[in-house]
C-alpha positions as CSV (number, residue, x, y, z in Angstrom):
1,M,49.2,8.3,49.0
2,R,51.8,6.2,47.2
3,I,52.8,7.1,43.7
4,M,53.4,4.1,41.4
5,P,55.4,3.9,38.3
6,P,53.3,4.2,35.0
7,Q,53.9,0.5,34.1
8,T,52.3,-0.6,37.4
9,Q,49.2,1.6,36.8
10,I,48.7,0.0,33.3
11,V,49.0,-3.5,34.7
12,R,46.5,-2.7,37.5
13,H,44.1,-1.1,35.0
14,T,44.3,-4.2,32.7
15,K,43.6,-6.5,35.6
16,I,40.4,-4.6,36.4
17,L,39.2,-4.9,32.8
18,N,40.0,-8.6,32.7
19,R,37.3,-9.2,35.4
20,P,34.4,-11.1,33.8
21,R,31.6,-8.7,35.0
22,L,33.4,-5.7,33.6
23,R,34.0,-7.3,30.2
24,I,30.3,-8.2,30.0
25,A,29.2,-4.7,31.0
26,S,31.7,-3.2,28.5
27,A,30.3,-5.5,25.7
28,V,26.7,-4.7,26.6
29,G,27.5,-1.0,26.6
30,T,29.2,-1.2,23.2
31,A,26.2,-3.1,21.7
32,A,23.8,-0.6,23.1
33,L,25.8,2.3,21.7
34,A,25.9,0.6,18.3
35,G,22.1,0.1,18.4
36,L,21.5,3.7,19.1
37,I,23.8,4.8,16.3
38,L,22.1,2.4,13.8
39,S,18.6,3.3,14.9
40,G,19.4,7.0,14.1
41,C,20.1,6.0,10.5
42,Q,16.7,4.4,9.9
43,S,13.5,6.2,9.0
44,S,10.9,6.6,11.8
45,T,7.9,6.0,9.5
46,P,7.8,2.5,8.2
47,G,5.6,1.6,5.3
48,P,2.0,0.3,5.7
49,G,2.7,-3.2,4.6
50,D,0.5,-5.2,2.2
51,Q,-2.3,-3.1,0.7
52,S,-5.5,-3.8,-1.2
53,A,-7.7,-1.4,-3.2
54,V,-10.9,-1.8,-5.4
55,S,-11.3,-0.5,-8.9
56,S,-14.4,-0.1,-11.0
57,D,-12.6,-1.3,-14.1
58,R,-11.4,-4.7,-15.2
59,A,-8.1,-6.0,-13.9
60,L,-6.1,-5.4,-17.2
61,T,-7.4,-1.9,-17.7
62,T,-6.6,-1.0,-14.0
63,M,-3.1,-2.5,-14.2
64,E,-2.3,-0.7,-17.5
65,R,-3.3,2.6,-15.9
66,I,-1.2,1.9,-12.7
67,A,1.8,0.8,-14.8
68,R,1.7,4.0,-17.0
69,A,1.3,6.2,-13.9
70,A,4.0,4.4,-11.9
71,S,6.4,4.7,-14.8
72,R,5.7,8.4,-15.2
73,C,5.4,9.5,-11.6
74,W,8.0,7.2,-9.9
75,F,10.7,6.6,-12.5
76,K,10.6,9.2,-15.3
77,S,10.0,12.0,-12.9
78,G,13.5,11.3,-11.4
79,D,12.1,10.6,-7.9
80,K,15.2,9.8,-5.7
81,R,13.2,7.3,-3.7
82,F,12.7,5.0,-6.7
83,R,16.2,5.3,-8.3
84,P,17.4,2.0,-6.8
85,Y,14.5,0.1,-8.5
86,R,13.2,-0.8,-11.9
87,L,9.6,-1.3,-13.1
88,A,8.9,-4.7,-14.7
89,P,5.4,-4.9,-16.1
90,E,3.9,-8.3,-16.7
91,L,0.5,-7.3,-18.1
92,N,0.1,-10.2,-20.5
93,S,-1.1,-12.7,-17.9
94,F,-2.9,-15.9,-18.8
95,S,-3.8,-16.4,-15.2
96,G,-6.1,-13.4,-15.2
97,R,-3.7,-11.5,-12.8
98,P,-1.8,-8.9,-14.6
99,R,1.0,-7.4,-12.5
100,I,3.9,-5.1,-12.2
101,L,7.0,-5.8,-10.3
102,L,9.6,-3.5,-8.7
103,V,13.0,-5.1,-8.8
104,P,16.5,-3.9,-8.0
105,A,17.8,-1.7,-10.8
106,S,21.2,-3.2,-10.6
107,R,20.0,-6.8,-10.6
108,P,16.6,-7.0,-12.4
109,E,16.7,-10.8,-12.4
110,D,16.5,-10.9,-8.6
111,R,13.4,-11.6,-6.6
112,P,10.9,-8.7,-6.8
113,L,10.8,-6.2,-3.9
114,A,7.2,-5.3,-4.6
115,V,4.4,-6.9,-6.5
116,I,1.3,-5.0,-7.6
117,E,-1.4,-7.2,-9.2
118,A,-5.1,-7.0,-10.0
119,Q,-7.8,-9.7,-10.4
120,G,-11.4,-9.7,-11.3
121,D,-14.1,-7.5,-12.8
122,P,-14.3,-5.1,-11.0
123,A,-10.7,-5.4,-10.1
124,T,-9.2,-5.9,-6.7
125,V,-5.7,-4.5,-6.6
126,Q,-3.1,-6.0,-4.2
127,A,0.3,-4.6,-3.4
128,Y,2.7,-6.6,-1.3
129,G,6.4,-7.4,-0.8
130,P,9.2,-6.0,1.4
131,L,9.2,-2.6,-0.2
132,M,5.7,-2.0,1.0
133,S,6.9,-2.1,4.6
134,A,9.8,0.3,3.8
135,P,9.3,4.1,4.1
136,V,8.8,4.3,0.3
137,G,5.8,2.0,0.8
138,N,3.8,4.9,2.2
139,R,4.1,6.8,-1.1
140,M,3.4,3.6,-3.1
141,A,0.2,2.8,-1.1
142,T,-1.2,6.3,-1.6
143,D,-0.5,6.4,-5.3
144,I,-1.7,2.8,-6.0
145,K,-5.1,3.5,-4.2
146,S,-5.5,6.7,-6.2
147,W,-4.6,5.1,-9.5
148,A,-6.9,2.1,-8.8
149,G,-9.7,4.6,-8.2
150,G,-9.2,6.0,-11.7
151,S,-6.8,8.9,-11.2
152,T,-3.7,9.2,-13.5
153,S,-2.1,12.2,-11.7
154,C,1.1,12.1,-9.7
155,G,-0.1,12.8,-6.2
156,A,2.8,12.9,-3.8
157,K,5.8,14.6,-5.3
158,T,9.1,15.3,-3.5
């Protein structure tokens, strides 16, 4: 076996890595590793997505109850899952669809991340938006269905 000086070994190693197949394999391996690392940071239980519930009350009465309960149970309680957001009620609706919005707390003028609105008598409550598909959407869906049904309690606490 022939012993080569260190500079020759480096050059030979560099030539091997410069081969196209090895560069592609190295890039694919790096991307796969990054994907595994990032997937470990995400929650394994995504939210339910868009939801609908039925209430026995009128739309405005139902949305007033949901707005009061959401304010108390999600925000005033100090729930960490809702700290990045702010509640923006729009109950005075001339369209007959009172609603509440969840917007980013740092930028309340931005597009809402969740919309909860009711329509009709008896009311049909709909909740939709990207936040409903996030892990916090599970908590929101459970609470909204409970509140639409007449409850005012804070069901799922941390």
